[in-house]
PyMOL CGO cylinders between C-alpha atoms (Angstrom):
from pymol import cmd
from pymol.cgo import CYLINDER

trace = [
    CYLINDER, -48.99, 23.09, 52.73, -46.84, 23.35, 49.64, 0.3, 1, 1, 1, 1, 1, 1,
    CYLINDER, -46.84, 23.35, 49.64, -46.56, 26.98, 48.66, 0.3, 1, 1, 1, 1, 1, 1,
    CYLINDER, -46.56, 26.98, 48.66, -44.83, 26.49, 45.35, 0.3, 1, 1, 1, 1, 1, 1,
    CYLINDER, -44.83, 26.49, 45.35, -42.23, 24.85, 43.20, 0.3, 1, 1, 1, 1, 1, 1,
    CYLINDER, -42.23, 24.85, 43.20, -40.02, 27.36, 41.52, 0.3, 1, 1, 1, 1, 1, 1,
    CYLINDER, -40.02, 27.36, 41.52, -37.23, 26.84, 39.00, 0.3, 1, 1, 1, 1, 1, 1,
    CYLINDER, -37.23, 26.84, 39.00, -34.66, 29.42, 39.91, 0.3, 1, 1, 1, 1, 1, 1,
    CYLINDER, -34.66, 29.42, 39.91, -31.96, 31.26, 38.02, 0.3, 1, 1, 1, 1, 1, 1,
    CYLINDER, -31.96, 31.26, 38.02, -28.49, 30.46, 39.23, 0.3, 1, 1, 1, 1, 1, 1,
    CYLINDER, -28.49, 30.46, 39.23, -25.94, 33.24, 39.34, 0.3, 1, 1, 1, 1, 1, 1,
    CYLINDER, -25.94, 33.24, 39.34, -22.30, 32.68, 40.31, 0.3, 1, 1, 1, 1, 1, 1,
    CYLINDER, -22.30, 32.68, 40.31, -20.45, 35.03, 42.64, 0.3, 1, 1, 1, 1, 1, 1,
    CYLINDER, -20.45, 35.03, 42.64, -17.12, 34.86, 44.39, 0.3, 1, 1, 1, 1, 1, 1,
    CYLINDER, -17.12, 34.86, 44.39, -16.95, 33.81, 48.03, 0.3, 1, 1, 1, 1, 1, 1,
    CYLINDER, -16.95, 33.81, 48.03, -14.61, 33.30, 50.96, 0.3, 1, 1, 1, 1, 1, 1,
    CYLINDER, -14.61, 33.30, 50.96, -12.25, 30.51, 51.98, 0.3, 1, 1, 1, 1, 1, 1,
    CYLINDER, -12.25, 30.51, 51.98, -12.95, 30.37, 55.74, 0.3, 1, 1, 1, 1, 1, 1,
    CYLINDER, -12.95, 30.37, 55.74, -12.20, 26.91, 57.16, 0.3, 1, 1, 1, 1, 1, 1,
    CYLINDER, -12.20, 26.91, 57.16, -15.01, 25.35, 59.15, 0.3, 1, 1, 1, 1, 1, 1,
    CYLINDER, -15.01, 25.35, 59.15, -15.60, 22.02, 60.91, 0.3, 1, 1, 1, 1, 1, 1,
    CYLINDER, -15.60, 22.02, 60.91, -16.68, 19.27, 58.50, 0.3, 1, 1, 1, 1, 1, 1,
    CYLINDER, -16.68, 19.27, 58.50, -19.70, 16.98, 58.67, 0.3, 1, 1, 1, 1, 1, 1,
    CYLINDER, -19.70, 16.98, 58.67, -21.28, 14.70, 56.10, 0.3, 1, 1, 1, 1, 1, 1,
    CYLINDER, -21.28, 14.70, 56.10, -25.02, 14.50, 55.50, 0.3, 1, 1, 1, 1, 1, 1,
    CYLINDER, -25.02, 14.50, 55.50, -26.64, 11.27, 54.33, 0.3, 1, 1, 1, 1, 1, 1,
    CYLINDER, -26.64, 11.27, 54.33, -30.37, 10.73, 53.82, 0.3, 1, 1, 1, 1, 1, 1,
    CYLINDER, -30.37, 10.73, 53.82, -32.42, 11.21, 57.02, 0.3, 1, 1, 1, 1, 1, 1,
    CYLINDER, -32.42, 11.21, 57.02, -29.45, 12.66, 58.97, 0.3, 1, 1, 1, 1, 1, 1,
    CYLINDER, -29.45, 12.66, 58.97, -29.60, 16.11, 60.51, 0.3, 1, 1, 1, 1, 1, 1,
    CYLINDER, -29.60, 16.11, 60.51, -26.64, 18.41, 61.06, 0.3, 1, 1, 1, 1, 1, 1,
    CYLINDER, -26.64, 18.41, 61.06, -26.67, 20.67, 64.11, 0.3, 1, 1, 1, 1, 1, 1,
    CYLINDER, -26.67, 20.67, 64.11, -26.07, 24.23, 63.02, 0.3, 1, 1, 1, 1, 1, 1,
    CYLINDER, -26.07, 24.23, 63.02, -25.54, 27.63, 64.55, 0.3, 1, 1, 1, 1, 1, 1,
    CYLINDER, -25.54, 27.63, 64.55, -27.57, 30.53, 63.19, 0.3, 1, 1, 1, 1, 1, 1,
    CYLINDER, -27.57, 30.53, 63.19, -26.05, 33.97, 63.08, 0.3, 1, 1, 1, 1, 1, 1,
    CYLINDER, -26.05, 33.97, 63.08, -27.58, 37.25, 61.99, 0.3, 1, 1, 1, 1, 1, 1,
    CYLINDER, -27.58, 37.25, 61.99, -25.77, 40.26, 60.67, 0.3, 1, 1, 1, 1, 1, 1,
    CYLINDER, -25.77, 40.26, 60.67, -27.29, 43.48, 61.90, 0.3, 1, 1, 1, 1, 1, 1,
    CYLINDER, -27.29, 43.48, 61.90, -30.52, 44.27, 63.71, 0.3, 1, 1, 1, 1, 1, 1,
    CYLINDER, -30.52, 44.27, 63.71, -33.62, 43.42, 61.70, 0.3, 1, 1, 1, 1, 1, 1,
    CYLINDER, -33.62, 43.42, 61.70, -35.90, 45.59, 63.82, 0.3, 1, 1, 1, 1, 1, 1,
    CYLINDER, -35.90, 45.59, 63.82, -38.21, 42.73, 64.81, 0.3, 1, 1, 1, 1, 1, 1,
    CYLINDER, -38.21, 42.73, 64.81, -38.17, 40.09, 67.54, 0.3, 1, 1, 1, 1, 1, 1,
    CYLINDER, -38.17, 40.09, 67.54, -40.69, 37.74, 65.86, 0.3, 1, 1, 1, 1, 1, 1,
    CYLINDER, -40.69, 37.74, 65.86, -38.97, 34.67, 64.48, 0.3, 1, 1, 1, 1, 1, 1,
    CYLINDER, -38.97, 34.67, 64.48, -39.87, 31.56, 62.53, 0.3, 1, 1, 1, 1, 1, 1,
    CYLINDER, -39.87, 31.56, 62.53, -37.85, 28.42, 61.81, 0.3, 1, 1, 1, 1, 1, 1,
    CYLINDER, -37.85, 28.42, 61.81, -36.27, 27.90, 58.39, 0.3, 1, 1, 1, 1, 1, 1,
    CYLINDER, -36.27, 27.90, 58.39, -35.27, 24.32, 57.57, 0.3, 1, 1, 1, 1, 1, 1,
    CYLINDER, -35.27, 24.32, 57.57, -32.95, 23.67, 54.59, 0.3, 1, 1, 1, 1, 1, 1,
    CYLINDER, -32.95, 23.67, 54.59, -33.33, 20.31, 52.80, 0.3, 1, 1, 1, 1, 1, 1,
    CYLINDER, -33.33, 20.31, 52.80, -31.70, 18.81, 49.73, 0.3, 1, 1, 1, 1, 1, 1,
    CYLINDER, -31.70, 18.81, 49.73, -32.81, 16.18, 47.19, 0.3, 1, 1, 1, 1, 1, 1,
    CYLINDER, -32.81, 16.18, 47.19, -31.72, 14.98, 43.74, 0.3, 1, 1, 1, 1, 1, 1,
    CYLINDER, -31.72, 14.98, 43.74, -32.76, 13.73, 40.32, 0.3, 1, 1, 1, 1, 1, 1,
    CYLINDER, -32.76, 13.73, 40.32, -30.76, 10.66, 39.13, 0.3, 1, 1, 1, 1, 1, 1,
    CYLINDER, -30.76, 10.66, 39.13, -28.00, 10.32, 36.52, 0.3, 1, 1, 1, 1, 1, 1,
    CYLINDER, -28.00, 10.32, 36.52, -27.25, 6.69, 35.59, 0.3, 1, 1, 1, 1, 1, 1,
    CYLINDER, -27.25, 6.69, 35.59, -23.70, 7.30, 34.28, 0.3, 1, 1, 1, 1, 1, 1,
    CYLINDER, -23.70, 7.30, 34.28, -22.31, 8.68, 37.57, 0.3, 1, 1, 1, 1, 1, 1,
    CYLINDER, -22.31, 8.68, 37.57, -21.96, 6.59, 40.74, 0.3, 1, 1, 1, 1, 1, 1,
    CYLINDER, -21.96, 6.59, 40.74, -21.59, 9.46, 43.27, 0.3, 1, 1, 1, 1, 1, 1,
    CYLINDER, -21.59, 9.46, 43.27, -21.52, 13.27, 43.41, 0.3, 1, 1, 1, 1, 1, 1,
    CYLINDER, -21.52, 13.27, 43.41, -20.22, 14.83, 46.64, 0.3, 1, 1, 1, 1, 1, 1,
    CYLINDER, -20.22, 14.83, 46.64, -21.08, 18.51, 47.12, 0.3, 1, 1, 1, 1, 1, 1,
    CYLINDER, -21.08, 18.51, 47.12, -19.42, 20.46, 49.92, 0.3, 1, 1, 1, 1, 1, 1,
    CYLINDER, -19.42, 20.46, 49.92, -20.99, 23.67, 51.21, 0.3, 1, 1, 1, 1, 1, 1,
    CYLINDER, -20.99, 23.67, 51.21, -19.52, 25.73, 54.03, 0.3, 1, 1, 1, 1, 1, 1,
    CYLINDER, -19.52, 25.73, 54.03, -22.15, 28.46, 54.29, 0.3, 1, 1, 1, 1, 1, 1,
    CYLINDER, -22.15, 28.46, 54.29, -25.82, 28.81, 53.33, 0.3, 1, 1, 1, 1, 1, 1,
    CYLINDER, -25.82, 28.81, 53.33, -27.36, 32.28, 53.65, 0.3, 1, 1, 1, 1, 1, 1,
    CYLINDER, -27.36, 32.28, 53.65, -30.71, 33.85, 52.87, 0.3, 1, 1, 1, 1, 1, 1,
    CYLINDER, -30.71, 33.85, 52.87, -31.49, 37.47, 52.08, 0.3, 1, 1, 1, 1, 1, 1,
    CYLINDER, -31.49, 37.47, 52.08, -34.23, 39.28, 54.00, 0.3, 1, 1, 1, 1, 1, 1,
    CYLINDER, -34.23, 39.28, 54.00, -35.96, 41.77, 51.67, 0.3, 1, 1, 1, 1, 1, 1,
    CYLINDER, -35.96, 41.77, 51.67, -34.40, 45.18, 52.28, 0.3, 1, 1, 1, 1, 1, 1,
    CYLINDER, -34.40, 45.18, 52.28, -32.40, 43.97, 55.31, 0.3, 1, 1, 1, 1, 1, 1,
    CYLINDER, -32.40, 43.97, 55.31, -29.41, 41.97, 54.06, 0.3, 1, 1, 1, 1, 1, 1,
    CYLINDER, -29.41, 41.97, 54.06, -28.03, 38.45, 54.45, 0.3, 1, 1, 1, 1, 1, 1,
    CYLINDER, -28.03, 38.45, 54.45, -28.33, 36.08, 57.43, 0.3, 1, 1, 1, 1, 1, 1,
    CYLINDER, -28.33, 36.08, 57.43, -26.50, 32.79, 57.80, 0.3, 1, 1, 1, 1, 1, 1,
    CYLINDER, -26.50, 32.79, 57.80, -28.64, 29.65, 58.14, 0.3, 1, 1, 1, 1, 1, 1,
    CYLINDER, -28.64, 29.65, 58.14, -25.79, 27.10, 58.10, 0.3, 1, 1, 1, 1, 1, 1,
    CYLINDER, -25.79, 27.10, 58.10, -22.24, 28.25, 58.74, 0.3, 1, 1, 1, 1, 1, 1,
    CYLINDER, -22.24, 28.25, 58.74, -20.32, 24.98, 58.93, 0.3, 1, 1, 1, 1, 1, 1,
    CYLINDER, -20.32, 24.98, 58.93, -18.84, 22.68, 56.32, 0.3, 1, 1, 1, 1, 1, 1,
    CYLINDER, -18.84, 22.68, 56.32, -21.24, 19.93, 55.22, 0.3, 1, 1, 1, 1, 1, 1,
    CYLINDER, -21.24, 19.93, 55.22, -20.68, 17.38, 52.47, 0.3, 1, 1, 1, 1, 1, 1,
    CYLINDER, -20.68, 17.38, 52.47, -23.64, 15.52, 50.98, 0.3, 1, 1, 1, 1, 1, 1,
    CYLINDER, -23.64, 15.52, 50.98, -23.82, 12.85, 48.28, 0.3, 1, 1, 1, 1, 1, 1,
    CYLINDER, -23.82, 12.85, 48.28, -26.44, 13.85, 45.71, 0.3, 1, 1, 1, 1, 1, 1,
    CYLINDER, -26.44, 13.85, 45.71, -27.22, 10.43, 44.22, 0.3, 1, 1, 1, 1, 1, 1,
    CYLINDER, -27.22, 10.43, 44.22, -27.96, 8.99, 47.69, 0.3, 1, 1, 1, 1, 1, 1,
    CYLINDER, -27.96, 8.99, 47.69, -30.81, 11.53, 47.85, 0.3, 1, 1, 1, 1, 1, 1,
    CYLINDER, -30.81, 11.53, 47.85, -32.81, 10.15, 44.91, 0.3, 1, 1, 1, 1, 1, 1,
    CYLINDER, -32.81, 10.15, 44.91, -36.43, 10.11, 46.05, 0.3, 1, 1, 1, 1, 1, 1,
    CYLINDER, -36.43, 10.11, 46.05, -35.62, 11.31, 49.59, 0.3, 1, 1, 1, 1, 1, 1,
    CYLINDER, -35.62, 11.31, 49.59, -34.64, 14.53, 51.31, 0.3, 1, 1, 1, 1, 1, 1,
    CYLINDER, -34.64, 14.53, 51.31, -31.87, 15.16, 53.81, 0.3, 1, 1, 1, 1, 1, 1,
    CYLINDER, -31.87, 15.16, 53.81, -32.16, 18.00, 56.29, 0.3, 1, 1, 1, 1, 1, 1,
    CYLINDER, -32.16, 18.00, 56.29, -28.96, 20.05, 56.20, 0.3, 1, 1, 1, 1, 1, 1,
    CYLINDER, -28.96, 20.05, 56.20, -30.02, 22.14, 59.20, 0.3, 1, 1, 1, 1, 1, 1,
    CYLINDER, -30.02, 22.14, 59.20, -32.42, 24.74, 60.48, 0.3, 1, 1, 1, 1, 1, 1,
    CYLINDER, -32.42, 24.74, 60.48, -32.27, 28.10, 62.23, 0.3, 1, 1, 1, 1, 1, 1,
    CYLINDER, -32.27, 28.10, 62.23, -34.54, 30.59, 63.95, 0.3, 1, 1, 1, 1, 1, 1,
    CYLINDER, -34.54, 30.59, 63.95, -34.65, 33.65, 61.69, 0.3, 1, 1, 1, 1, 1, 1,
    CYLINDER, -34.65, 33.65, 61.69, -36.60, 36.91, 61.64, 0.3, 1, 1, 1, 1, 1, 1,
    CYLINDER, -36.60, 36.91, 61.64, -40.09, 36.56, 60.18, 0.3, 1, 1, 1, 1, 1, 1,
    CYLINDER, -40.09, 36.56, 60.18, -40.54, 38.30, 56.87, 0.3, 1, 1, 1, 1, 1, 1,
    CYLINDER, -40.54, 38.30, 56.87, -40.04, 38.12, 53.12, 0.3, 1, 1, 1, 1, 1, 1,
    CYLINDER, -40.04, 38.12, 53.12, -36.87, 36.51, 51.81, 0.3, 1, 1, 1, 1, 1, 1,
    CYLINDER, -36.87, 36.51, 51.81, -35.65, 37.08, 48.26, 0.3, 1, 1, 1, 1, 1, 1,
    CYLINDER, -35.65, 37.08, 48.26, -32.51, 34.98, 47.67, 0.3, 1, 1, 1, 1, 1, 1,
    CYLINDER, -32.51, 34.98, 47.67, -30.53, 31.96, 48.84, 0.3, 1, 1, 1, 1, 1, 1,
    CYLINDER, -30.53, 31.96, 48.84, -26.75, 31.83, 48.60, 0.3, 1, 1, 1, 1, 1, 1,
    CYLINDER, -26.75, 31.83, 48.60, -24.63, 28.67, 48.95, 0.3, 1, 1, 1, 1, 1, 1,
    CYLINDER, -24.63, 28.67, 48.95, -20.87, 28.66, 49.21, 0.3, 1, 1, 1, 1, 1, 1,
    CYLINDER, -20.87, 28.66, 49.21, -19.67, 25.55, 47.34, 0.3, 1, 1, 1, 1, 1, 1,
    CYLINDER, -19.67, 25.55, 47.34, -15.88, 25.24, 47.59, 0.3, 1, 1, 1, 1, 1, 1,
    CYLINDER, -15.88, 25.24, 47.59, -15.72, 21.66, 46.25, 0.3, 1, 1, 1, 1, 1, 1,
    CYLINDER, -15.72, 21.66, 46.25, -17.60, 19.08, 44.17, 0.3, 1, 1, 1, 1, 1, 1,
    CYLINDER, -17.60, 19.08, 44.17, -16.25, 15.57, 43.61, 0.3, 1, 1, 1, 1, 1, 1,
    CYLINDER, -16.25, 15.57, 43.61, -17.63, 13.11, 41.05, 0.3, 1, 1, 1, 1, 1, 1,
    CYLINDER, -17.63, 13.11, 41.05, -17.13, 9.35, 41.23, 0.3, 1, 1, 1, 1, 1, 1,
    CYLINDER, -17.13, 9.35, 41.23, -17.13, 7.73, 37.80, 0.3, 1, 1, 1, 1, 1, 1,
    CYLINDER, -17.13, 7.73, 37.80, -15.86, 4.21, 37.04, 0.3, 1, 1, 1, 1, 1, 1,
    CYLINDER, -15.86, 4.21, 37.04, -14.41, 3.97, 40.57, 0.3, 1, 1, 1, 1, 1, 1,
    CYLINDER, -14.41, 3.97, 40.57, -12.31, 7.12, 40.13, 0.3, 1, 1, 1, 1, 1, 1,
    CYLINDER, -12.31, 7.12, 40.13, -12.83, 10.33, 42.12, 0.3, 1, 1, 1, 1, 1, 1,
    CYLINDER, -12.83, 10.33, 42.12, -12.67, 13.45, 39.93, 0.3, 1, 1, 1, 1, 1, 1,
    CYLINDER, -12.67, 13.45, 39.93, -12.76, 16.99, 41.32, 0.3, 1, 1, 1, 1, 1, 1,
    CYLINDER, -12.76, 16.99, 41.32, -15.29, 18.94, 39.27, 0.3, 1, 1, 1, 1, 1, 1,
    CYLINDER, -15.29, 18.94, 39.27, -14.54, 22.54, 38.37, 0.3, 1, 1, 1, 1, 1, 1,
    CYLINDER, -14.54, 22.54, 38.37, -16.97, 24.94, 40.04, 0.3, 1, 1, 1, 1, 1, 1,
    CYLINDER, -16.97, 24.94, 40.04, -16.94, 28.17, 37.94, 0.3, 1, 1, 1, 1, 1, 1,
    CYLINDER, -16.94, 28.17, 37.94, -17.62, 30.17, 41.09, 0.3, 1, 1, 1, 1, 1, 1,
    CYLINDER, -17.62, 30.17, 41.09, -17.58, 29.03, 44.68, 0.3, 1, 1, 1, 1, 1, 1,
    CYLINDER, -17.58, 29.03, 44.68, -20.97, 30.64, 45.31, 0.3, 1, 1, 1, 1, 1, 1,
    CYLINDER, -20.97, 30.64, 45.31, -24.38, 29.67, 43.93, 0.3, 1, 1, 1, 1, 1, 1,
    CYLINDER, -24.38, 29.67, 43.93, -27.11, 32.30, 44.16, 0.3, 1, 1, 1, 1, 1, 1,
    CYLINDER, -27.11, 32.30, 44.16, -30.78, 31.32, 43.84, 0.3, 1, 1, 1, 1, 1, 1,
    CYLINDER, -30.78, 31.32, 43.84, -33.15, 34.19, 43.11, 0.3, 1, 1, 1, 1, 1, 1,
    CYLINDER, -33.15, 34.19, 43.11, -36.73, 33.70, 44.30, 0.3, 1, 1, 1, 1, 1, 1,
    CYLINDER, -36.73, 33.70, 44.30, -39.00, 34.71, 47.17, 0.3, 1, 1, 1, 1, 1, 1,
    CYLINDER, -39.00, 34.71, 47.17, -40.53, 32.94, 50.15, 0.3, 1, 1, 1, 1, 1, 1,
    CYLINDER, -40.53, 32.94, 50.15, -42.17, 34.05, 53.39, 0.3, 1, 1, 1, 1, 1, 1,
    CYLINDER, -42.17, 34.05, 53.39, -41.07, 33.05, 56.88, 0.3, 1, 1, 1, 1, 1, 1,
    CYLINDER, -41.07, 33.05, 56.88, -44.07, 33.35, 59.22, 0.3, 1, 1, 1, 1, 1, 1,
    CYLINDER, -44.07, 33.35, 59.22, -43.59, 34.05, 62.94, 0.3, 1, 1, 1, 1, 1, 1,
    CYLINDER, -43.59, 34.05, 62.94, -44.02, 30.94, 65.09, 0.3, 1, 1, 1, 1, 1, 1,
    CYLINDER, -44.02, 30.94, 65.09, -44.15, 28.57, 62.12, 0.3, 1, 1, 1, 1, 1, 1,
    CYLINDER, -44.15, 28.57, 62.12, -41.65, 26.27, 60.38, 0.3, 1, 1, 1, 1, 1, 1,
    CYLINDER, -41.65, 26.27, 60.38, -41.02, 26.88, 56.69, 0.3, 1, 1, 1, 1, 1, 1,
    CYLINDER, -41.02, 26.88, 56.69, -38.81, 24.60, 54.65, 0.3, 1, 1, 1, 1, 1, 1,
    CYLINDER, -38.81, 24.60, 54.65, -36.88, 25.14, 51.47, 0.3, 1, 1, 1, 1, 1, 1,
    CYLINDER, -36.88, 25.14, 51.47, -35.86, 22.03, 49.55, 0.3, 1, 1, 1, 1, 1, 1,
    CYLINDER, -35.86, 22.03, 49.55, -33.05, 22.32, 47.01, 0.3, 1, 1, 1, 1, 1, 1,
    CYLINDER, -33.05, 22.32, 47.01, -33.55, 19.73, 44.25, 0.3, 1, 1, 1, 1, 1, 1,
    CYLINDER, -33.55, 19.73, 44.25, -30.27, 19.36, 42.35, 0.3, 1, 1, 1, 1, 1, 1,
    CYLINDER, -30.27, 19.36, 42.35, -30.67, 17.92, 38.85, 0.3, 1, 1, 1, 1, 1, 1,
    CYLINDER, -30.67, 17.92, 38.85, -27.37, 16.07, 38.43, 0.3, 1, 1, 1, 1, 1, 1,
    CYLINDER, -27.37, 16.07, 38.43, -27.93, 15.10, 34.81, 0.3, 1, 1, 1, 1, 1, 1,
    CYLINDER, -27.93, 15.10, 34.81, -28.25, 18.80, 33.92, 0.3, 1, 1, 1, 1, 1, 1,
    CYLINDER, -28.25, 18.80, 33.92, -25.69, 20.12, 36.45, 0.3, 1, 1, 1, 1, 1, 1,
    CYLINDER, -25.69, 20.12, 36.45, -22.60, 18.19, 35.38, 0.3, 1, 1, 1, 1, 1, 1,
    CYLINDER, -22.60, 18.19, 35.38, -20.95, 18.88, 32.05, 0.3, 1, 1, 1, 1, 1, 1,
    CYLINDER, -20.95, 18.88, 32.05, -18.46, 16.18, 31.06, 0.3, 1, 1, 1, 1, 1, 1,
    CYLINDER, -18.46, 16.18, 31.06, -15.43, 17.68, 29.29, 0.3, 1, 1, 1, 1, 1, 1,
    CYLINDER, -15.43, 17.68, 29.29, -13.51, 14.57, 28.29, 0.3, 1, 1, 1, 1, 1, 1,
    CYLINDER, -13.51, 14.57, 28.29, -9.97, 14.52, 29.72, 0.3, 1, 1, 1, 1, 1, 1,
    CYLINDER, -9.97, 14.52, 29.72, -10.63, 17.86, 31.49, 0.3, 1, 1, 1, 1, 1, 1,
    CYLINDER, -10.63, 17.86, 31.49, -13.12, 16.13, 33.81, 0.3, 1, 1, 1, 1, 1, 1,
    CYLINDER, -13.12, 16.13, 33.81, -16.40, 17.75, 34.82, 0.3, 1, 1, 1, 1, 1, 1,
    CYLINDER, -16.40, 17.75, 34.82, -17.78, 21.26, 35.10, 0.3, 1, 1, 1, 1, 1, 1,
    CYLINDER, -17.78, 21.26, 35.10, -20.39, 21.71, 37.86, 0.3, 1, 1, 1, 1, 1, 1,
    CYLINDER, -20.39, 21.71, 37.86, -23.03, 24.21, 36.69, 0.3, 1, 1, 1, 1, 1, 1,
    CYLINDER, -23.03, 24.21, 36.69, -25.90, 23.38, 39.06, 0.3, 1, 1, 1, 1, 1, 1,
    CYLINDER, -25.90, 23.38, 39.06, -29.51, 23.31, 37.96, 0.3, 1, 1, 1, 1, 1, 1,
    CYLINDER, -29.51, 23.31, 37.96, -31.60, 23.53, 41.13, 0.3, 1, 1, 1, 1, 1, 1,
    CYLINDER, -31.60, 23.53, 41.13, -35.35, 23.61, 41.71, 0.3, 1, 1, 1, 1, 1, 1,
    CYLINDER, -35.35, 23.61, 41.71, -36.63, 25.08, 44.95, 0.3, 1, 1, 1, 1, 1, 1,
    CYLINDER, -36.63, 25.08, 44.95, -39.68, 23.76, 46.78, 0.3, 1, 1, 1, 1, 1, 1,
    CYLINDER, -39.68, 23.76, 46.78, -41.05, 25.96, 49.57, 0.3, 1, 1, 1, 1, 1, 1,
    CYLINDER, -41.05, 25.96, 49.57, -43.55, 24.74, 52.15, 0.3, 1, 1, 1, 1, 1, 1,
    CYLINDER, -43.55, 24.74, 52.15, -44.75, 24.96, 55.74, 0.3, 1, 1, 1, 1, 1, 1,
]
cmd.load_cgo(trace, "trace")
């Protein structure tokens, strides 16, 4: 059941530079992830949160590789928990019309208020040339709420809109200012 489609505000923050193992996600591939929680949430009931990614097309770009090395969610009043804590690179244009599962984790049931992605690198392929896009901040924060129900699987799908996320700056290359829509469902 689709609970909602929410356009979210994106707020940049600074993040860390911890090196992690690297894996690449293509459509229909799943990355095995380790979930970690920070602090005791006071409940033993858990649900599964699955993180997916999809894209809207941009005809002038042949590939956009986004690398994330940590995806976290914020439990209302409790703090942040890591859903994916390994380096994953996915190609946005390969996701047109499909979703790729980045990973899933068992997390405490409850209300979640934010999603935070660490994005240390974005590369754009244009006219056969790879160009590193400037990411104003290495962290993308999505503000919005969703519920994780005990014993059930909830998914969040991050729909990157490439045509609105990349700003071409002539000889300076690209600026990556992501526009992301979030779909939440069970």
